C-alpha positions in Angstrom: 0.1 0.1 0.1 1.0 3.7 -1.1 1.6 5.9 1.7 -0.2 9.2 1.8 3.0 11.8 1.3 2.7 15.5 1.9 5.3 18.0 1.2 4.8 21.1 4.0 6.5 24.2 3.7 5.7 27.9 5.2 6.8 31.3 5.6 5.6 35.1 6.5 4.7 37.9 4.5 8.4 38.8 3.8 9.4 35.3 2.5 6.3 35.0 0.4 8.4 35.0 -3.0 10.4 32.5 -1.9 7.4 30.2 -0.6 6.0 30.7 -4.0 8.9 29.8 -5.9 9.1 26.5 -3.8 5.8 25.7 -4.2 5.8 26.2 -7.5 9.1 24.2 -8.1 7.1 21.1 -6.3 4.3 21.5 -8.6 6.2 21.9 -11.6 8.3 18.8 -11.0 5.3 17.2 -9.8 2.5 17.9 -12.5 1.1 14.2 -11.4 0.6 15.4 -7.8 1.7 12.1 -6.4 2.1 13.9 -3.1 0.2 16.8 -1.5 1.4 20.2 -0.6 0.7 22.2 2.4 1.8 25.3 3.5 1.6 26.9 6.8 0.8 30.5 7.2 3.3 32.1 9.4 2.4 35.7 8.4 1.1 36.1 5.2 -1.2 38.6 3.5 -4.9 38.1 2.6 -3.4 38.4 -1.3 -1.0 36.2 -1.0 -2.7 33.3 0.6 -5.3 34.0 -2.7 -1.9 33.5 -4.8 -0.9 30.2 -3.1 -3.8 28.7 -2.8 -4.1 27.1 -6.7 -1.2 25.5 -5.9 -1.5 24.0 -2.4 -3.7 21.3 -1.1 -4.3 23.6 1.8 -2.7 26.5 3.7 -2.7 26.1 7.5 -2.1 28.7 10.3 -0.2 26.8 13.4 -0.3 28.1 16.8 2.3 28.3 19.0 3.1 25.0 20.1 5.2 25.9 23.4 3.8 27.9 26.2 6.2 30.9 25.8 5.8 34.2 27.6 7.1 36.3 24.7 5.1 34.6 21.9 3.5 37.8 21.6 6.8 39.5 21.0 8.5 37.1 18.8 8.3 37.4 14.8 5.5 35.2 13.6 7.6 33.6 11.5 9.2 32.2 14.6 6.3 29.4 14.5 8.1 27.8 11.2 10.6 26.8 13.9 8.0 25.7 16.6 5.9 23.9 14.2 8.5 21.7 12.3 8.6 19.4 15.1 5.0 19.0 15.5 3.9 18.5 11.5 1.6 15.6 12.1 -0.4 17.7 14.6 -0.7 21.0 12.2 -0.9 18.7 9.4 -3.0 15.6 10.1 -3.6 12.8 7.8 -0.6 11.3 6.3 1.8 8.6 6.4 5.0 10.5 5.6 6.1 14.0 5.7 8.5 16.1 3.7 9.7 19.6 5.0 11.0 21.9 2.8 12.2 25.5 3.6 10.5 28.3 2.0 13.9 29.5 0.8 14.8 25.9 -1.0 13.0 24.9 -4.6 13.1 21.5 -6.1 15.2 21.5 -9.4 15.0 17.9 -10.1 12.1 15.3 -8.3 14.6 12.3 -7.9 15.9 14.2 -4.8 12.3 14.2 -3.4 11.8 10.3 -3.8 15.1 9.7 -2.0 13.9 11.5 1.4 10.5 9.9 0.8 12.3 6.1 0.1 14.7 7.2 3.1 12.5 7.7 5.6 10.5 4.7 4.8 8.0 5.1 1.7 6.1 2.2 2.1 4.5 1.3 5.6 5.3 -2.7 5.4 9.1 -2.0 5.0 10.1 -2.8 8.9 13.2 -1.5 9.8 13.1 2.1 7.4 10.0 3.2 9.1 11.6 5.0 12.1 15.0 6.7 10.5 14.5 10.6 9.6 16.1 11.2 6.2 18.3 14.4 6.3 21.5 16.1 4.8 24.6 16.7 6.7 26.4 19.9 5.6 29.4 18.5 4.1 31.0 18.7 0.9 34.5 19.0 -0.4 33.5 22.2 -2.0 31.6 23.7 1.0 33.4 26.8 2.7 32.5 25.0 6.5 34.8 22.6 5.3 37.4 24.4 4.2 38.6 28.6 4.5 35.9 29.2 6.7 35.7 26.3 9.1 36.7 28.4 12.1 33.7 30.7 11.3 31.1 28.4 10.8 32.1 26.1 13.6 32.3 29.2 15.7 28.7 29.8 14.7 27.2 26.2 15.2 29.0 26.2 18.9 27.2 29.2 20.1 24.0 27.9 18.8 24.3 24.8 20.7 25.7 26.6 23.8 22.9 29.0 23.8 20.4 26.0 23.5 21.6 23.3 25.3 24.6 24.3 27.3 28.5 24.5 27.1 29.0 20.6 27.6 26.8 19.8 24.8 28.4 22.7 22.4 31.9 21.3 23.3 30.3 17.3 22.4 28.2 18.1 19.0 29.5 21.2 17.3 32.4 19.1 15.1 29.8 16.6 14.2 28.6 16.6 10.8 25.6 19.2 11.3 22.2 18.0 9.8 20.4 21.0 8.2 16.7 20.6 8.9 15.7 22.8 5.6 14.9 19.6 4.3 13.8 16.2 5.5 11.7 13.3 5.9 10.0 11.4 8.4 7.0 8.7 9.2 4.4 10.2 11.0 4.7 7.3 13.2 8.4 7.9 14.1 9.5 8.7 17.8 11.9 11.4 16.7 8.8 14.0 16.5 8.3 13.7 20.3 12.0 13.4 21.0 12.7 16.8 18.9 9.5 18.7 20.3 11.0 17.8 24.2 14.4 18.8 23.2 13.3 21.9 21.8 10.8 22.3 24.5 14.5 22.1 27.0 15.6 25.0 24.9 13.2 27.2 24.6 12.4 27.1 28.1 15.9 26.8 29.6 16.7 25.9 33.0 17.0 27.4 36.4 19.9 27.2 38.8 20.7 24.3 41.2 23.6 23.0 43.2 26.9 23.3 41.1 24.7 24.1 37.6 24.8 27.8 36.3 21.1 29.1 34.9 20.6 29.1 31.5 18.0 31.2 30.4 15.4 30.6 27.6 16.8 30.4 24.1 16.0 32.2 21.3 18.6 31.1 19.1 17.1 30.8 15.7 19.3 27.2 14.7 17.8 26.1 18.4 15.7 23.7 16.8 18.0 22.5 13.9 19.9 22.3 17.0 17.5 20.1 19.1 18.0 17.8 16.0 21.2 17.2 16.7 21.0 16.5 19.7 18.0 14.2 19.1 20.2 12.1 16.7 23.7 12.1 18.2 23.2 12.2 21.7 19.8 10.6 22.0 20.4 7.7 19.1 17.3 7.9 16.9 18.1 6.4 13.9 18.8 8.8 10.6 19.6 8.0 7.0 22.2 11.1 5.5 21.3 11.6 2.0 24.1 12.9 -0.5 24.6 16.7 -0.4 22.3 17.3 -3.9 19.4 16.6 -1.7 19.6 19.8 0.2 22.6 22.3 -1.4 23.6 24.5 1.0 24.4 27.7 -1.0 26.3 30.1 1.3 28.6 27.2 2.0 29.5 26.8 -2.2 27.7 28.7 -5.1 26.2 26.2 -7.6 27.8 26.0 -10.5 25.7 26.9 -13.8 25.7 23.8 -16.9 25.4 26.2 -20.1 24.3 23.1 -21.9 21.4 21.6 -19.8 20.5 25.2 -18.0 20.9 23.2 -14.6 22.5 24.1 -11.6 24.9 21.4 -10.2 27.6 20.8 -8.2 30.9 22.9 -8.4 33.1 20.2 -8.3 33.7 17.0 -10.6 31.7 15.4 -11.9 29.2 18.2 -11.5 26.2 16.3 -10.7 23.3 18.5 -11.0 21.6 19.4 -7.5 18.1 18.1 -6.5 16.8 20.9 -4.1 18.6 24.1 -4.2 18.6 25.9 -0.9 19.3 29.7 -0.7 20.6 30.0 2.7 21.9 33.0 4.5 23.6 35.4 2.0 22.7 33.4 -1.3 19.2 34.3 -1.8 18.4 35.5 -5.5 15.6 38.0 -6.4 12.8 35.3 -6.7 
């Protein structure tokens, strides 16, 4: 029996142009609509929702998944971070979920199929049904592996320390960092609850106690991503690492444009075409 599959993305009004491009790329590469597409309204304008409606099976406005005293003052797009570990709650009724950041877009559909397959596309495939399919930020061309390694390690270490404390930061910041901008996971996988719990610990902080310094609540934008790394590396929940072309992190290395095919490829031989292009940080184009 084929699993019911859904791709979920979301944005606020400031990222509308990126979200629209992401949604259009899904529909262009999957004209038969082999999976559903649901978009999270994280502060979109009514006219923007109207423009997205023909592309989406549904547009859902999530609430806050944690009781945060400052949620009324946090930017509305922060719900993208708090909602990600709770996708089966916000978008119920599917067997397999894939998240795609709004600033990512699908160039080749085989990358999406790799996510679904690695996460356990068929409900009867025991052993594969409880693994998160995700991409580490590792590639020979990436700046975080070469000339800018110290710069990026510093950012990741600081994010771990802000969210989970110095001991966790020292233990995890050098491990291959798992990027939650694109991942796939079955609805019945234990990762969801473990991820929710880990992010909750980061968001709430912890009080002082004997021999332990108080850690205030984290509002680090990478907290939810660090939380998934904690779930995989510290708590041992299983993961399948996909090829970098399945979630190419553009601020680590700019893609190469193939003049013959018009496709974006890895910048190093054999110049494999990218499946999902993730225009992170300063690499964003005018969508």
